[in-house]
N, C-alpha and C positions, 0 to 999 in steps of 0.2 A: 476159707475159714473166716474171712473178714466180715461176710454177710451171712454167716451160718444162722440157722433158725435157733432162736432162743425161746424156751419154754417158760412161762410163768405159772408156777403152781400156787393157787390160792385156795385156802380153807376157810369156809364160812360157817357160822352159827349165830342165828339171831343178831345179825349185823346191820339191819336196816338202816340205823341212824347215821352211820358214816360211809356206807357202802358206795353210794353214788360217787362221792368225791374220790374214793380210793380207785374205783374202776376207770373213771375219767382220767385220772392221772396215769394209769397204766396204758390207756389207749392213746395217750398224748406223748408217748416216748419218742425222743429223736431217733432212736434205733427201732426200726419199724418191722423187721422180719421176725414177728412175734407170733406165738400161739399162747392163748390164755386159758388154762385149764382150771376150772373151778369146781370144787366138790363142796356141796352143802351137807352138814352134818344134822339133817332133820330139824331145820329151823321151825319155830311155831310162829314167827313174826312175818313180816312181808319181804323177807330176804329172797325167797324163791321167785315171787313174781318180779321183783327188781332184776334178778339174774336172767330170767326169761326175757324181759324187755331188752337188756343189753345183748343177749345171744341172738335176737332177731335182727339187730341193727348192725352188728359187727361180726363178720364171718370168722375172725380170729378167736372169737370167744366160744368155748365149749363148756357146757355146764352138765353137772351130774349130781344126783342126790343119792345119799347112802340109804339103804333099806332100814337101818338101825343106827343109833347113835354110837359113834366110834371113839369120840374123844379127839383132842387136839392132835396128839402124835400119830395115831393110826389114821386120821383123816388126811394129814399132810402125807403120810406114806402112800395112801391110795392116790392122791393127786399127783404126787411125783411119778408114780409107777406108770401113769397114763401119758407122761410127757414124751414127746418125740424128738425134741430139740437136742442139738449137739451140746448145748449148755442150758442149765436150768436155774431160774431164780425163784425165790419164795416170797409170797406176799401174804401179809395179814389183811383183815377187812376194814381196818379203821384208821390207816395212816393216809399219807398223801406222798407219792413219789415225785421228786423233782424231775423235770422232763429229760435230763441227761443221765439219769441213774444207770440205766443199762448200757449206754454208750460208754460212760466212765468205766464201768466194771468190765466191759468187754475189751477196752483198750488195754487194761492191766492183765486181764485173762490171756489175751493173745500174745502180749509181750512175754509172759511167764511160760505158757506152753510151747512157744517157739524155741525157748532155751532148754526147757525140760519136757519134751514130748512124751506122751504115753504114760504119765503119772497123774495122781489125783492133785487137782489144783482148786482151791477155793478162795475167791476174792470177797472181801466185806468192807464195809465203810463206816464212817461216823455218822451220827444222826443229829438232827436238830429236834429239840423237844418242844412240843406245842400242847396247849390245853384243849378242852372240849370245843372251845369256840374258834380255834386256830391261832390264838395268841401265842407268841414265842415265849417259852419258859427258860431256854437255854440254847445258844446257838451251836454248842457242841456237847453231846452227851458225854464223850470221852473226857473232855476237860472237867465237866461237872463231876464225873465219877472219879477223877484223877486216875484214869484208866488209859494206858498207852500201849495198845496191842503190839506195836511193832517191836517191843521189848521182849514179847513172849514168843519163844522159838522151840520150846520143849514140851513133849507130852505131859510131863508132871505138872507144868504150869497151866495147861488147858484142864487137867484133872481137878484142880482146886478152884479154878476160875474160868468159866466159860465167857470168853471175851467176844464171841462171835454172836451178833444179834441176827437171828434168822432172816428177818424181813430185809436185810441189807445184802445177803449173800448171793453170789453167782458161782455155780460150781460146774465142772465138766463131768462127762459121763463116766470117767475113771473114778471120780468121787462117789458116784452112786454105786458102782460096782463094789466098792469096799465098805459101804454104808447100809446098803439094803440087804435083807429085810431088817426092819427094826425089831429087836427082841422086846419082850414084855418088860424087861428091866430098864428101858430107856426112860429117863427123867424128862428130857426135853429133846426134841428132834434135832435142833440146831446144835446142841451140845454133843449128841452122839456123832453127828456128821463131822464136826470139828475134830473130835478125838481120833476118828478113823482116818481123816485126811491128814493130820499132823504126823501120824505114825508112819505114813507111807509116801507123803507128798509134801505140798507147800501151802501154807495159808498166807495170803497177801492182804495186808492191812493198808487201806487207803485213807489218808487223813482228810477227807473231804465229806461233809454231810451230804447224802443223796436222798434222804428221807426226812419228812416232817413226821416225827414219832409221836402219835397222839397219846396223851395220858388222861385217863378218865376212870370212873369208878368201876368199869366192867373189864379192865385190862386182864388178859390171861396171866401175863408176867409184869410187863411195864418197866419203868425206870426205877432202880434201887440205888440210892447213894451209899457207896461203901466207905470204909475208913474206920477210925476208932469208935465213932458214935454207933455205926452199924454193928461193929463187933460187940460193944457192951449191950446193945439191945438183944442180940443173939444169946448172949450169956444169961439174960433174964428170961429167955424162952428156951432154956436148955433142954427140955424134953423134946419140944418140936425140932430144935436144932440137931440133936442126936439122931431123930427119926429121919430127917432130911439127909443127913450124912450117910445114914445106913442105905438109903435109896441110891445115893450117888456111888457108894461102895459097891453095891450089887450091880449097877451099870458098868463099873470099871471091871468087875469080875467077869461080866459077860463079854467084855472086850479082851479078856486075858491080860489086863493091865497089872503090872507088878507093884501093887500097893495095898496096904491093909488099913483097917478103919482108924486105928490110932495115928498112923503116919498121915493119912488123909486129914483128920482134925488138926494135927500139929501144922501141916503145911497151910491149912486154911487160917489158922490163928496167926501164923507169921505173915501171911499175905495181907490180912487185914490190918495188922499193926504197922507194918513197915512199908506198905505200898505208898 
């Protein structure tokens, strides 16, 4: 198990600007028994030629292109489904992984699965925030958000706040068994995986930044600072906030999660005021 194959599932779409830096950082991991599965979601820029170039020079890289645009969630599901590794990591197209990212996550994964074999385990880490040029914005996203995932141990907490950033996670195949396929109600793939894993297994939070998490104008999600100011902004966007919570509620219903929309909004208010 110590040198098990780790699959990295990457989803790309019009990512030419930062793609080379990201793939280079994956290829330079100190943990070397890797396969890198990349699914492109019908990019119209030079993403695909860049991927072809890397696939020619590194046998660990396998590239595929969807016949039609699937969107982020389904594209990740397709990439994950292609992975053969005993453990699977997820990668965005615009960050930079620190060289020991997989090694650090694997150490915690193996420690946990040795104690709790045969159950879903997900390991995730802190992130360092950088801007478009690579300049550091914050050395710890968790501290910047006043977010301390090691305190979250119950499904109800994950239901109101997804503290697992997908590009940092490493999961075992038991996690895939409880998470796939993604239903149409999934808001974001990492949130869905975290909810399924915490119901039946363990989420391990590692207080070490392993990724330079790039913030730029085209981020799919990106960094959001929570707290009182964030909560007040949401109140002024009440229609959008209610709509977003309805989507979350439908996702929780697909998971047979015992919560209703009013209780969900209440927990979110409490979380943002008192976190």
